[in-house]
All heavy atoms as a GROMACS GRO file, in nm:
protein
  614
    1ALA      N    1  17.721   7.546  -4.348
    1ALA     CA    2  17.642   7.436  -4.312
    1ALA      C    3  17.539   7.410  -4.422
    1ALA      O    4  17.500   7.291  -4.445
    1ALA     CB    5  17.573   7.460  -4.180
    2THR      N    6  17.491   7.515  -4.487
    2THR     CA    7  17.389   7.497  -4.589
    2THR      C    8  17.450   7.420  -4.713
    2THR      O    9  17.381   7.326  -4.764
    2THR     CB   10  17.338   7.632  -4.637
    2THR    OG1   11  17.290   7.703  -4.524
    2THR    CG2   12  17.225   7.618  -4.736
    3GLN      N   13  17.569   7.457  -4.756
    3GLN     CA   14  17.629   7.389  -4.866
    3GLN      C   15  17.658   7.242  -4.835
    3GLN      O   16  17.639   7.152  -4.920
    3GLN     CB   17  17.755   7.462  -4.904
    3GLN     CG   18  17.728   7.597  -4.960
    3GLN     CD   19  17.858   7.676  -4.985
    3GLN    OE1   20  17.964   7.635  -4.936
    3GLN    NE2   21  17.849   7.785  -5.053
    4ALA      N   22  17.699   7.222  -4.711
    4ALA     CA   23  17.732   7.081  -4.672
    4ALA      C   24  17.604   6.995  -4.668
    4ALA      O   25  17.608   6.877  -4.709
    4ALA     CB   26  17.798   7.079  -4.529
    5SER      N   27  17.493   7.054  -4.624
    5SER     CA   28  17.371   6.972  -4.623
    5SER      C   29  17.322   6.946  -4.767
    5SER      O   30  17.265   6.835  -4.790
    5SER     CB   31  17.265   7.047  -4.536
    5SER     OG   32  17.227   7.169  -4.596
    6VAL      N   33  17.342   7.037  -4.853
    6VAL     CA   34  17.297   7.017  -4.991
    6VAL      C   35  17.385   6.904  -5.060
    6VAL      O   36  17.335   6.814  -5.125
    6VAL     CB   37  17.308   7.151  -5.077
    6VAL    CG1   38  17.292   7.120  -5.225
    6VAL    CG2   39  17.197   7.247  -5.031
    7ILE      N   40  17.514   6.914  -5.036
    7ILE     CA   41  17.604   6.812  -5.091
    7ILE      C   42  17.578   6.674  -5.030
    7ILE      O   43  17.580   6.576  -5.101
    7ILE     CB   44  17.753   6.853  -5.068
    7ILE    CG1   45  17.786   6.975  -5.154
    7ILE    CG2   46  17.847   6.738  -5.100
    7ILE    CD1   47  17.918   7.036  -5.130
    8ALA      N   48  17.550   6.670  -4.900
    8ALA     CA   49  17.519   6.543  -4.839
    8ALA      C   50  17.388   6.485  -4.892
    8ALA      O   51  17.377   6.365  -4.918
    8ALA     CB   52  17.504   6.558  -4.685
    9GLY      N   53  17.293   6.570  -4.920
    9GLY     CA   54  17.169   6.525  -4.980
    9GLY      C   55  17.181   6.470  -5.116
    9GLY      O   56  17.129   6.366  -5.156
   10PHE      N   57  17.264   6.542  -5.198
   10PHE     CA   58  17.289   6.490  -5.337
   10PHE      C   59  17.368   6.365  -5.336
   10PHE      O   60  17.344   6.275  -5.417
   10PHE     CB   61  17.361   6.602  -5.420
   10PHE     CG   62  17.270   6.708  -5.466
   10PHE    CD1   63  17.317   6.845  -5.468
   10PHE    CD2   64  17.142   6.691  -5.508
   10PHE    CE1   65  17.238   6.944  -5.512
   10PHE    CE2   66  17.059   6.792  -5.553
   10PHE     CZ   67  17.110   6.920  -5.556
   11SER      N   68  17.465   6.353  -5.244
   11SER     CA   69  17.547   6.232  -5.232
   11SER      C   70  17.460   6.113  -5.196
   11SER      O   71  17.470   6.003  -5.252
   11SER     CB   72  17.659   6.249  -5.132
   11SER     OG   73  17.745   6.348  -5.170
   12PHE      N   74  17.372   6.132  -5.095
   12PHE     CA   75  17.280   6.027  -5.057
   12PHE      C   76  17.192   5.983  -5.170
   12PHE      O   77  17.173   5.864  -5.195
   12PHE     CB   78  17.200   6.073  -4.936
   12PHE     CG   79  17.104   5.968  -4.886
   12PHE    CD1   80  17.148   5.863  -4.818
   12PHE    CD2   81  16.966   5.984  -4.916
   12PHE    CE1   82  17.052   5.764  -4.776
   12PHE    CE2   83  16.879   5.890  -4.871
   12PHE     CZ   84  16.920   5.777  -4.806
   13GLU      N   85  17.134   6.082  -5.238
   13GLU     CA   86  17.041   6.052  -5.348
   13GLU      C   87  17.110   5.975  -5.461
   13GLU      O   88  17.058   5.883  -5.515
   13GLU     CB   89  16.980   6.180  -5.398
   13GLU     CG   90  16.866   6.160  -5.502
   13GLU     CD   91  16.744   6.102  -5.436
   13GLU    OE1   92  16.722   6.112  -5.316
   13GLU    OE2   93  16.666   6.042  -5.512
   14SER      N   94  17.238   6.015  -5.486
   14SER     CA   95  17.305   5.943  -5.593
   14SER      C   96  17.349   5.804  -5.558
   14SER      O   97  17.347   5.713  -5.642
   14SER     CB   98  17.431   6.021  -5.642
   14SER     OG   99  17.523   6.025  -5.536
   15LEU      N  100  17.372   5.782  -5.430
   15LEU     CA  101  17.412   5.645  -5.387
   15LEU      C  102  17.286   5.555  -5.382
   15LEU      O  103  17.299   5.439  -5.408
   15LEU     CB  104  17.475   5.652  -5.247
   15LEU     CG  105  17.617   5.716  -5.235
   15LEU    CD1  106  17.656   5.726  -5.092
   15LEU    CD2  107  17.716   5.632  -5.313
   16VAL      N  108  17.174   5.614  -5.347
   16VAL     CA  109  17.053   5.527  -5.330
   16VAL      C  110  16.990   5.503  -5.464
   16VAL      O  111  16.945   5.391  -5.493
   16VAL     CB  112  16.955   5.598  -5.234
   16VAL    CG1  113  16.818   5.530  -5.231
   16VAL    CG2  114  17.014   5.603  -5.092
   17GLU      N  115  16.978   5.602  -5.549
   17GLU     CA  116  16.897   5.591  -5.667
   17GLU      C  117  16.970   5.536  -5.795
   17GLU      O  118  16.906   5.498  -5.890
   17GLU     CB  119  16.838   5.725  -5.708
   17GLU     CG  120  16.736   5.781  -5.608
   17GLU     CD  121  16.614   5.692  -5.596
   17GLU    OE1  122  16.569   5.632  -5.701
   17GLU    OE2  123  16.559   5.678  -5.480
   18LEU      N  124  17.103   5.531  -5.789
   18LEU     CA  125  17.177   5.479  -5.907
   18LEU      C  126  17.167   5.332  -5.921
   18LEU      O  127  17.190   5.257  -5.825
   18LEU     CB  128  17.326   5.520  -5.892
   18LEU     CG  129  17.412   5.476  -6.014
   18LEU    CD1  130  17.380   5.553  -6.138
   18LEU    CD2  131  17.554   5.482  -5.980
   19GLU      N  132  17.128   5.288  -6.039
   19GLU     CA  133  17.126   5.144  -6.070
   19GLU      C  134  17.244   5.116  -6.161
   19GLU      O  135  17.248   5.159  -6.277
   19GLU     CB  136  16.992   5.107  -6.138
   19GLU     CG  137  16.872   5.125  -6.047
   19GLU     CD  138  16.748   5.091  -6.116
   19GLU    OE1  139  16.751   5.030  -6.218
   19GLU    OE2  140  16.639   5.118  -6.060
   20VAL      N  141  17.342   5.046  -6.111
   20VAL     CA  142  17.460   5.015  -6.185
   20VAL      C  143  17.430   4.904  -6.286
   20VAL      O  144  17.378   4.799  -6.246
   20VAL     CB  145  17.575   4.973  -6.089
   20VAL    CG1  146  17.700   4.940  -6.168
   20VAL    CG2  147  17.603   5.077  -5.984
   21PRO      N  148  17.464   4.925  -6.412
   21PRO     CA  149  17.442   4.820  -6.510
   21PRO      C  150  17.527   4.693  -6.483
   21PRO      O  151  17.632   4.703  -6.417
   21PRO     CB  152  17.488   4.886  -6.643
   21PRO     CG  153  17.487   5.029  -6.617
   21PRO     CD  154  17.513   5.050  -6.471
   22GLU      N  155  17.478   4.580  -6.528
   22GLU     CA  156  17.546   4.455  -6.497
   22GLU      C  157  17.684   4.445  -6.560
   22GLU      O  158  17.774   4.381  -6.503
   22GLU     CB  159  17.458   4.338  -6.550
   22GLU     CG  160  17.329   4.322  -6.480
   22GLU     CD  161  17.345   4.266  -6.337
   22GLU    OE1  162  17.442   4.191  -6.321
   22GLU    OE2  163  17.268   4.303  -6.249
   23ASP      N  164  17.704   4.506  -6.675
   23ASP     CA  165  17.834   4.496  -6.742
   23ASP      C  166  17.938   4.593  -6.705
   23ASP      O  167  18.044   4.606  -6.758
   23ASP     CB  168  17.815   4.497  -6.893
   23ASP     CG  169  17.750   4.634  -6.940
   23ASP    OD1  170  17.691   4.700  -6.852
   23ASP    OD2  171  17.755   4.660  -7.056
   24THR      N  172  17.908   4.675  -6.594
   24THR     CA  173  18.011   4.775  -6.541
   24THR      C  174  18.118   4.700  -6.469
   24THR      O  175  18.092   4.608  -6.390
   24THR     CB  176  17.940   4.866  -6.450
   24THR    OG1  177  17.827   4.928  -6.515
   24THR    CG2  178  18.030   4.974  -6.401
   25HIS      N  179  18.242   4.749  -6.497
   25HIS     CA  180  18.355   4.687  -6.427
   25HIS      C  181  18.348   4.708  -6.277
   25HIS      O  182  18.308   4.818  -6.232
   25HIS     CB  183  18.491   4.752  -6.483
   25HIS     CG  184  18.612   4.677  -6.444
   25HIS    ND1  185  18.684   4.712  -6.333
   25HIS    CD2  186  18.670   4.570  -6.500
   25HIS    CE1  187  18.788   4.633  -6.326
   25HIS    NE2  188  18.783   4.544  -6.425
   26TRP      N  189  18.386   4.610  -6.203
   26TRP     CA  190  18.364   4.617  -6.054
   26TRP      C  191  18.449   4.730  -5.990
   26TRP      O  192  18.408   4.788  -5.894
   26TRP     CB  193  18.396   4.479  -5.988
   26TRP     CG  194  18.543   4.444  -6.002
   26TRP    CD1  195  18.606   4.374  -6.098
   26TRP    CD2  196  18.643   4.475  -5.907
   26TRP    NE1  197  18.736   4.360  -6.073
   26TRP    CE2  198  18.764   4.423  -5.953
   26TRP    CE3  199  18.646   4.547  -5.788
   26TRP    CZ2  200  18.885   4.436  -5.888
   26TRP    CZ3  201  18.767   4.563  -5.716
   26TRP    CH2  202  18.884   4.505  -5.771
   27LEU      N  203  18.566   4.754  -6.049
   27LEU     CA  204  18.652   4.860  -5.990
   27LEU      C  205  18.588   4.996  -6.012
   27LEU      O  206  18.597   5.082  -5.918
   27LEU     CB  207  18.790   4.855  -6.055
   27LEU     CG  208  18.893   4.949  -6.002
   27LEU    CD1  209  18.924   4.917  -5.853
   27LEU    CD2  210  19.024   4.931  -6.080
   28LEU      N  211  18.529   5.015  -6.123
   28LEU     CA  212  18.465   5.150  -6.148
   28LEU      C  213  18.344   5.176  -6.054
   28LEU      O  214  18.334   5.278  -6.001
   28LEU     CB  215  18.417   5.151  -6.297
   28LEU     CG  216  18.356   5.282  -6.349
   28LEU    CD1  217  18.454   5.400  -6.330
   28LEU    CD2  218  18.301   5.271  -6.483
   29SER      N  219  18.262   5.075  -6.042
   29SER     CA  220  18.142   5.089  -5.953
   29SER      C  221  18.186   5.099  -5.810
   29SER      O  222  18.132   5.180  -5.728
   29SER     CB  223  18.044   4.978  -5.969
   29SER     OG  224  18.102   4.852  -5.931
   30SER      N  225  18.291   5.024  -5.765
   30SER     CA  226  18.339   5.036  -5.627
   30SER      C  227  18.400   5.172  -5.601
   30SER      O  228  18.379   5.230  -5.494
   30SER     CB  229  18.447   4.930  -5.605
   30SER     OG  230  18.390   4.796  -5.620
   31THR      N  231  18.475   5.221  -5.695
   31THR     CA  232  18.535   5.354  -5.683
   31THR      C  233  18.425   5.465  -5.668
   31THR      O  234  18.434   5.552  -5.584
   31THR     CB  235  18.621   5.391  -5.801
   31THR    OG1  236  18.726   5.285  -5.810
   31THR    CG2  237  18.693   5.521  -5.786
   32TYR      N  238  18.321   5.449  -5.744
   32TYR     CA  239  18.208   5.547  -5.743
   32TYR      C  240  18.142   5.543  -5.603
   32TYR      O  241  18.120   5.648  -5.544
   32TYR     CB  242  18.105   5.511  -5.848
   32TYR     CG  243  17.980   5.594  -5.836
   32TYR    CD1  244  17.979   5.726  -5.881
   32TYR    CD2  245  17.862   5.535  -5.778
   32TYR    CE1  246  17.861   5.804  -5.866
   32TYR    CE2  247  17.751   5.618  -5.766
   32TYR     CZ  248  17.752   5.745  -5.808
   32TYR     OH  249  17.637   5.822  -5.796
   33PHE      N  250  18.119   5.425  -5.553
   33PHE     CA  251  18.050   5.413  -5.424
   33PHE      C  252  18.142   5.455  -5.309
   33PHE      O  253  18.095   5.517  -5.214
   33PHE     CB  254  17.995   5.274  -5.398
   33PHE     CG  255  17.874   5.247  -5.480
   33PHE    CD1  256  17.877   5.153  -5.578
   33PHE    CD2  257  17.752   5.317  -5.452
   33PHE    CE1  258  17.759   5.130  -5.654
   33PHE    CE2  259  17.642   5.288  -5.527
   33PHE     CZ  260  17.643   5.193  -5.626
   34VAL      N  261  18.268   5.430  -5.318
   34VAL     CA  262  18.363   5.473  -5.211
   34VAL      C  263  18.370   5.626  -5.207
   34VAL      O  264  18.363   5.687  -5.097
   34VAL     CB  265  18.502   5.414  -5.235
   34VAL    CG1  266  18.611   5.482  -5.147
   34VAL    CG2  267  18.496   5.265  -5.207
   35PHE      N  268  18.388   5.690  -5.323
   35PHE     CA  269  18.402   5.834  -5.320
   35PHE      C  270  18.264   5.903  -5.291
   35PHE      O  271  18.262   6.008  -5.227
   35PHE     CB  272  18.454   5.885  -5.452
   35PHE     CG  273  18.601   5.869  -5.468
   35PHE    CD1  274  18.659   5.775  -5.552
   35PHE    CD2  275  18.689   5.946  -5.386
   35PHE    CE1  276  18.797   5.759  -5.556
   35PHE    CE2  277  18.829   5.930  -5.399
   35PHE     CZ  278  18.878   5.834  -5.482
   36GLY      N  279  18.153   5.844  -5.331
   36GLY     CA  280  18.026   5.896  -5.297
   36GLY      C  281  17.999   5.890  -5.148
   36GLY      O  282  17.949   5.984  -5.086
   37SER      N  283  18.036   5.783  -5.086
   37SER     CA  284  18.023   5.762  -4.942
   37SER      C  285  18.117   5.857  -4.870
   37SER      O  286  18.077   5.915  -4.764
   37SER     CB  287  18.055   5.618  -4.901
   37SER     OG  288  17.967   5.531  -4.960
   38ALA      N  289  18.238   5.878  -4.919
   38ALA     CA  290  18.328   5.967  -4.857
   38ALA      C  291  18.277   6.113  -4.865
   38ALA      O  292  18.291   6.188  -4.766
   38ALA     CB  293  18.465   5.961  -4.924
   39ALA      N  294  18.219   6.151  -4.975
   39ALA     CA  295  18.163   6.287  -4.992
   39ALA      C  296  18.053   6.307  -4.892
   39ALA      O  297  18.040   6.410  -4.829
   39ALA     CB  298  18.111   6.313  -5.132
   40MET      N  299  17.963   6.205  -4.878
   40MET     CA  300  17.852   6.220  -4.783
   40MET      C  301  17.900   6.228  -4.643
   40MET      O  302  17.854   6.310  -4.558
   40MET     CB  303  17.760   6.106  -4.801
   40MET     CG  304  17.626   6.124  -4.721
   40MET     SD  305  17.501   6.005  -4.761
   40MET     CE  306  17.564   5.858  -4.683
   41ALA      N  307  18.000   6.145  -4.603
   41ALA     CA  308  18.051   6.141  -4.470
   41ALA      C  309  18.120   6.274  -4.434
   41ALA      O  310  18.101   6.327  -4.323
   41ALA     CB  311  18.150   6.031  -4.450
   42MET      N  312  18.196   6.329  -4.523
   42MET     CA  313  18.266   6.457  -4.498
   42MET      C  314  18.167   6.575  -4.487
   42MET      O  315  18.180   6.667  -4.414
   42MET     CB  316  18.372   6.486  -4.608
   42MET     CG  317  18.493   6.393  -4.586
   42MET     SD  318  18.622   6.436  -4.706
   42MET     CE  319  18.578   6.324  -4.840
   43SER      N  320  18.061   6.568  -4.568
   43SER     CA  321  17.960   6.673  -4.562
   43SER      C  322  17.884   6.666  -4.430
   43SER      O  323  17.855   6.768  -4.370
   43SER     CB  324  17.862   6.655  -4.677
   43SER     OG  325  17.926   6.673  -4.799
   44LEU      N  326  17.850   6.546  -4.387
   44LEU     CA  327  17.782   6.536  -4.255
   44LEU      C  328  17.876   6.574  -4.140
   44LEU      O  329  17.828   6.632  -4.042
   44LEU     CB  330  17.737   6.388  -4.239
   44LEU     CG  331  17.621   6.342  -4.332
   44LEU    CD1  332  17.586   6.202  -4.310
   44LEU    CD2  333  17.501   6.433  -4.308
   45TYR      N  334  18.005   6.544  -4.152
   45TYR     CA  335  18.099   6.587  -4.047
   45TYR      C  336  18.100   6.747  -4.044
   45TYR      O  337  18.100   6.804  -3.936
   45TYR     CB  338  18.236   6.540  -4.076
   45TYR     CG  339  18.346   6.592  -3.984
   45TYR    CD1  340  18.352   6.548  -3.851
   45TYR    CD2  341  18.432   6.688  -4.029
   45TYR    CE1  342  18.446   6.598  -3.769
   45TYR    CE2  343  18.531   6.743  -3.944
   45TYR     CZ  344  18.535   6.695  -3.812
   45TYR     OH  345  18.628   6.747  -3.734
   46CYS      N  346  18.109   6.808  -4.156
   46CYS     CA  347  18.109   6.955  -4.167
   46CYS      C  348  17.980   7.011  -4.110
   46CYS      O  349  17.981   7.110  -4.035
   46CYS     CB  350  18.126   6.999  -4.311
   46CYS     SG  351  18.126   7.177  -4.332
   47LEU      N  352  17.865   6.949  -4.135
   47LEU     CA  353  17.737   6.993  -4.082
   47LEU      C  354  17.736   6.982  -3.928
   47LEU      O  355  17.688   7.077  -3.860
   47LEU     CB  356  17.630   6.906  -4.144
   47LEU     CG  357  17.491   6.949  -4.115
   47LEU    CD1  358  17.455   7.085  -4.171
   47LEU    CD2  359  17.394   6.849  -4.177
   48VAL      N  360  17.785   6.874  -3.874
   48VAL     CA  361  17.784   6.853  -3.725
   48VAL      C  362  17.876   6.950  -3.661
   48VAL      O  363  17.837   7.013  -3.560
   48VAL     CB  364  17.828   6.710  -3.696
   48VAL    CG1  365  17.857   6.690  -3.548
   48VAL    CG2  366  17.717   6.611  -3.737
   49VAL      N  367  17.996   6.974  -3.718
   49VAL     CA  368  18.090   7.069  -3.659
   49VAL      C  369  18.032   7.215  -3.660
   49VAL      O  370  18.050   7.286  -3.565
   49VAL     CB  371  18.230   7.057  -3.727
   49VAL    CG1  372  18.315   7.176  -3.685
   49VAL    CG2  373  18.290   6.927  -3.688
   50SER      N  374  17.975   7.252  -3.772
   50SER     CA  375  17.926   7.390  -3.780
   50SER      C  376  17.804   7.407  -3.686
   50SER      O  377  17.790   7.513  -3.627
   50SER     CB  378  17.888   7.423  -3.923
   50SER     OG  379  17.784   7.339  -3.971
   51SER      N  380  17.721   7.305  -3.676
   51SER     CA  381  17.610   7.314  -3.584
   51SER      C  382  17.659   7.325  -3.438
   51SER      O  383  17.607   7.403  -3.358
   51SER     CB  384  17.516   7.195  -3.594
   51SER     OG  385  17.462   7.191  -3.723
   52PHE      N  386  17.759   7.247  -3.406
   52PHE     CA  387  17.822   7.249  -3.273
   52PHE      C  388  17.874   7.388  -3.245
   52PHE      O  389  17.856   7.448  -3.135
   52PHE     CB  390  17.931   7.144  -3.260
   52PHE     CG  391  18.008   7.147  -3.132
   52PHE    CD1  392  17.950   7.075  -3.025
   52PHE    CD2  393  18.124   7.211  -3.119
   52PHE    CE1  394  18.018   7.073  -2.904
   52PHE    CE2  395  18.193   7.209  -3.001
   52PHE     CZ  396  18.138   7.139  -2.889
   53ALA      N  397  17.950   7.448  -3.339
   53ALA     CA  398  18.004   7.581  -3.322
   53ALA      C  399  17.902   7.688  -3.304
   53ALA      O  400  17.916   7.777  -3.222
   53ALA     CB  401  18.097   7.616  -3.445
   54CYS      N  402  17.794   7.682  -3.380
   54CYS     CA  403  17.689   7.777  -3.368
   54CYS      C  404  17.613   7.772  -3.233
   54CYS      O  405  17.596   7.874  -3.166
   54CYS     CB  406  17.584   7.762  -3.480
   54CYS     SG  407  17.636   7.809  -3.641
   55VAL      N  408  17.591   7.649  -3.187
   55VAL     CA  409  17.519   7.635  -3.061
   55VAL      C  410  17.604   7.680  -2.944
   55VAL      O  411  17.563   7.760  -2.854
   55VAL     CB  412  17.467   7.487  -3.045
   55VAL    CG1  413  17.422   7.460  -2.905
   55VAL    CG2  414  17.358   7.457  -3.140
   56PHE      N  415  17.725   7.624  -2.938
   56PHE     CA  416  17.810   7.647  -2.823
   56PHE      C  417  17.878   7.786  -2.827
   56PHE      O  418  17.913   7.838  -2.726
   56PHE     CB  419  17.908   7.534  -2.802
   56PHE     CG  420  17.843   7.411  -2.747
   56PHE    CD1  421  17.819   7.307  -2.830
   56PHE    CD2  422  17.805   7.405  -2.617
   56PHE    CE1  423  17.754   7.193  -2.783
   56PHE    CE2  424  17.739   7.296  -2.567
   56PHE     CZ  425  17.714   7.187  -2.652
   57GLY      N  426  17.894   7.838  -2.947
   57GLY     CA  427  17.953   7.977  -2.960
   57GLY      C  428  17.852   8.079  -2.905
   57GLY      O  429  17.883   8.168  -2.830
   58HIS      N  430  17.727   8.062  -2.942
   58HIS     CA  431  17.622   8.153  -2.894
   58HIS      C  432  17.604   8.134  -2.740
   58HIS      O  433  17.580   8.232  -2.670
   58HIS     CB  434  17.488   8.129  -2.962
   58HIS     CG  435  17.492   8.173  -3.104
   58HIS    ND1  436  17.391   8.252  -3.159
   58HIS    CD2  437  17.582   8.156  -3.207
   58HIS    CE1  438  17.422   8.276  -3.285
   58HIS    NE2  439  17.534   8.218  -3.317
   59ARG      N  440  17.612   8.014  -2.695
   59ARG     CA  441  17.591   7.983  -2.553
   59ARG      C  442  17.705   8.049  -2.476
   59ARG      O  443  17.687   8.107  -2.366
   59ARG     CB  444  17.589   7.834  -2.524
   59ARG     CG  445  17.565   7.803  -2.382
   59ARG     CD  446  17.544   7.658  -2.365
   59ARG     NE  447  17.518   7.633  -2.227
   59ARG     CZ  448  17.541   7.514  -2.168
   59ARG    NH1  449  17.581   7.411  -2.238
   59ARG    NH2  450  17.522   7.498  -2.036
   60LEU      N  451  17.828   8.038  -2.522
   60LEU     CA  452  17.941   8.100  -2.454
   60LEU      C  453  17.926   8.253  -2.451
   60LEU      O  454  17.953   8.315  -2.350
   60LEU     CB  455  18.075   8.064  -2.524
   60LEU     CG  456  18.198   8.140  -2.474
   60LEU    CD1  457  18.230   8.095  -2.329
   60LEU    CD2  458  18.319   8.106  -2.562
   61ALA      N  459  17.882   8.309  -2.567
   61ALA     CA  460  17.869   8.454  -2.572
   61ALA      C  461  17.756   8.506  -2.474
   61ALA      O  462  17.775   8.608  -2.416
   61ALA     CB  463  17.838   8.494  -2.714
   62LEU      N  464  17.649   8.433  -2.466
   62LEU     CA  465  17.537   8.482  -2.385
   62LEU      C  466  17.545   8.444  -2.238
   62LEU      O  467  17.500   8.517  -2.147
   62LEU     CB  468  17.406   8.429  -2.446
   62LEU     CG  469  17.373   8.481  -2.582
   62LEU    CD1  470  17.246   8.412  -2.633
   62LEU    CD2  471  17.356   8.630  -2.584
   63GLN      N  472  17.598   8.328  -2.205
   63GLN     CA  473  17.592   8.273  -2.068
   63GLN      C  474  17.725   8.260  -2.005
   63GLN      O  475  17.740   8.228  -1.887
   63GLN     CB  476  17.524   8.138  -2.065
   63GLN     CG  477  17.381   8.145  -2.108
   63GLN     CD  478  17.319   8.001  -2.116
   63GLN    OE1  479  17.389   7.903  -2.104
   63GLN    NE2  480  17.186   7.998  -2.130
   64GLY      N  481  17.833   8.298  -2.069
   64GLY     CA  482  17.968   8.290  -2.016
   64GLY      C  483  18.004   8.402  -1.920
   64GLY      O  484  17.922   8.495  -1.898
   65PRO      N  485  18.117   8.395  -1.864
   65PRO     CA  486  18.162   8.504  -1.768
   65PRO      C  487  18.192   8.627  -1.843
   65PRO      O  488  18.184   8.635  -1.965
   65PRO     CB  489  18.284   8.443  -1.702
   65PRO     CG  490  18.336   8.343  -1.797
   65PRO     CD  491  18.215   8.290  -1.866
   66HIS      N  492  18.226   8.733  -1.769
   66HIS     CA  493  18.261   8.863  -1.823
   66HIS      C  494  18.374   8.846  -1.929
   66HIS      O  495  18.475   8.786  -1.903
   66HIS     CB  496  18.302   8.959  -1.715
   66HIS     CG  497  18.326   9.098  -1.769
   66HIS    ND1  498  18.222   9.180  -1.820
   66HIS    CD2  499  18.444   9.172  -1.779
   66HIS    CE1  500  18.280   9.296  -1.855
   66HIS    NE2  501  18.409   9.289  -1.834
   67GLY      N  502  18.361   8.907  -2.045
   67GLY     CA  503  18.455   8.897  -2.152
   67GLY      C  504  18.444   8.786  -2.243
   67GLY      O  505  18.517   8.764  -2.343
   68SER      N  506  18.340   8.698  -2.223
   68SER     CA  507  18.323   8.580  -2.304
   68SER      C  508  18.265   8.613  -2.441
   68SER      O  509  18.284   8.538  -2.538
   68SER     CB  510  18.234   8.476  -2.235
   68SER     OG  511  18.111   8.528  -2.207
   69LEU      N  512  18.193   8.724  -2.451
   69LEU     CA  513  18.137   8.766  -2.582
   69LEU      C  514  18.253   8.793  -2.679
   69LEU      O  515  18.251   8.747  -2.797
   69LEU     CB  516  18.054   8.893  -2.570
   69LEU     CG  517  17.995   8.946  -2.694
   69LEU    CD1  518  17.903   8.847  -2.763
   69LEU    CD2  519  17.923   9.077  -2.669
   70GLU      N  520  18.353   8.871  -2.638
   70GLU     CA  521  18.466   8.896  -2.724
   70GLU      C  522  18.541   8.775  -2.760
   70GLU      O  523  18.589   8.751  -2.868
   70GLU     CB  524  18.556   9.000  -2.654
   70GLU     CG  525  18.500   9.136  -2.637
   70GLU     CD  526  18.591   9.230  -2.562
   70GLU    OE1  527  18.711   9.203  -2.556
   70GLU    OE2  528  18.548   9.334  -2.513
   71LYS      N  529  18.555   8.682  -2.656
   71LYS     CA  530  18.625   8.552  -2.685
   71LYS      C  531  18.552   8.471  -2.784
   71LYS      O  532  18.613   8.413  -2.879
   71LYS     CB  533  18.638   8.482  -2.551
   71LYS     CG  534  18.716   8.351  -2.561
   71LYS     CD  535  18.728   8.282  -2.428
   71LYS     CE  536  18.797   8.147  -2.438
   71LYS     NZ  537  18.806   8.083  -2.315
   72ALA      N  538  18.419   8.460  -2.770
   72ALA     CA  539  18.344   8.381  -2.865
   72ALA      C  540  18.344   8.436  -3.010
   72ALA      O  541  18.363   8.366  -3.103
   72ALA     CB  542  18.196   8.373  -2.818
   73VAL      N  543  18.334   8.567  -3.019
   73VAL     CA  544  18.338   8.635  -3.150
   73VAL      C  545  18.481   8.612  -3.216
   73VAL      O  546  18.490   8.578  -3.333
   73VAL     CB  547  18.300   8.782  -3.144
   73VAL    CG1  548  18.332   8.856  -3.268
   73VAL    CG2  549  18.157   8.796  -3.105
   74THR      N  550  18.584   8.632  -3.134
   74THR     CA  551  18.719   8.616  -3.184
   74THR      C  552  18.744   8.472  -3.234
   74THR      O  553  18.804   8.452  -3.343
   74THR     CB  554  18.818   8.653  -3.074
   74THR    OG1  555  18.796   8.784  -3.030
   74THR    CG2  556  18.961   8.643  -3.127
   75ILE      N  557  18.700   8.376  -3.154
   75ILE     CA  558  18.724   8.236  -3.200
   75ILE      C  559  18.647   8.202  -3.322
   75ILE      O  560  18.696   8.137  -3.414
   75ILE     CB  561  18.685   8.140  -3.079
   75ILE    CG1  562  18.788   8.156  -2.968
   75ILE    CG2  563  18.678   7.998  -3.125
   75ILE    CD1  564  18.746   8.082  -2.844
   76MET      N  565  18.516   8.242  -3.326
   76MET     CA  566  18.436   8.207  -3.444
   76MET      C  567  18.484   8.282  -3.574
   76MET      O  568  18.478   8.223  -3.680
   76MET     CB  569  18.288   8.240  -3.415
   76MET     CG  570  18.229   8.141  -3.314
   76MET     SD  571  18.055   8.172  -3.276
   76MET     CE  572  17.979   8.088  -3.418
   77VAL      N  573  18.530   8.406  -3.560
   77VAL     CA  574  18.580   8.477  -3.676
   77VAL      C  575  18.715   8.419  -3.724
   77VAL      O  576  18.737   8.408  -3.842
   77VAL     CB  577  18.595   8.624  -3.646
   77VAL    CG1  578  18.678   8.698  -3.751
   77VAL    CG2  579  18.458   8.690  -3.633
   78SER      N  580  18.797   8.367  -3.631
   78SER     CA  581  18.928   8.317  -3.668
   78SER      C  582  18.909   8.182  -3.738
   78SER      O  583  18.996   8.142  -3.818
   78SER     CB  584  19.017   8.296  -3.548
   78SER     OG  585  18.966   8.194  -3.464
   79HIS      N  586  18.799   8.112  -3.720
   79HIS     CA  587  18.776   7.981  -3.787
   79HIS      C  588  18.698   7.990  -3.916
   79HIS      O  589  18.668   7.888  -3.978
   79HIS     CB  590  18.706   7.886  -3.693
   79HIS     CG  591  18.800   7.831  -3.586
   79HIS    ND1  592  18.821   7.896  -3.463
   79HIS    CD2  593  18.883   7.728  -3.588
   79HIS    CE1  594  18.910   7.829  -3.399
   79HIS    NE2  595  18.950   7.725  -3.470
   80ARG      N  596  18.660   8.112  -3.958
   80ARG     CA  597  18.589   8.128  -4.083
   80ARG      C  598  18.684   8.110  -4.199
   80ARG      O  599  18.802   8.132  -4.187
   80ARG     CB  600  18.528   8.268  -4.094
   80ARG     CG  601  18.406   8.285  -4.012
   80ARG     CD  602  18.351   8.422  -4.022
   80ARG     NE  603  18.332   8.460  -4.158
   80ARG     CZ  604  18.300   8.583  -4.195
   80ARG    NH1  605  18.288   8.681  -4.104
   80ARG    NH2  606  18.285   8.618  -4.318
   81LEU      N  607  18.635   8.070  -4.310
   81LEU     CA  608  18.718   8.052  -4.433
   81LEU      C  609  18.715   8.185  -4.508
   81LEU      O  610  18.629   8.253  -4.519
   81LEU     CB  611  18.668   7.940  -4.516
   81LEU     CG  612  18.683   7.802  -4.458
   81LEU    CD1  613  18.618   7.700  -4.551
   81LEU    CD2  614  18.826   7.772  -4.431
   0.00000   0.00000   0.00000
């Protein structure tokens, strides 16, 4: 989640602060903005999914029925990279 938030921040900053020169080809600038937006969107998706997993994985482990701790740990470990 930390890496995704850093990448999202850099993507946002590059999209907002870049001033495209007037003589830049439209295809080049469009490609830059499409890929920058895609990078930011995927980073935010990763951030949301990892936050969801942390919140609900801990909730399942602490408040779930008997055996839920092992289930939560097994699921979270199996989804690690």
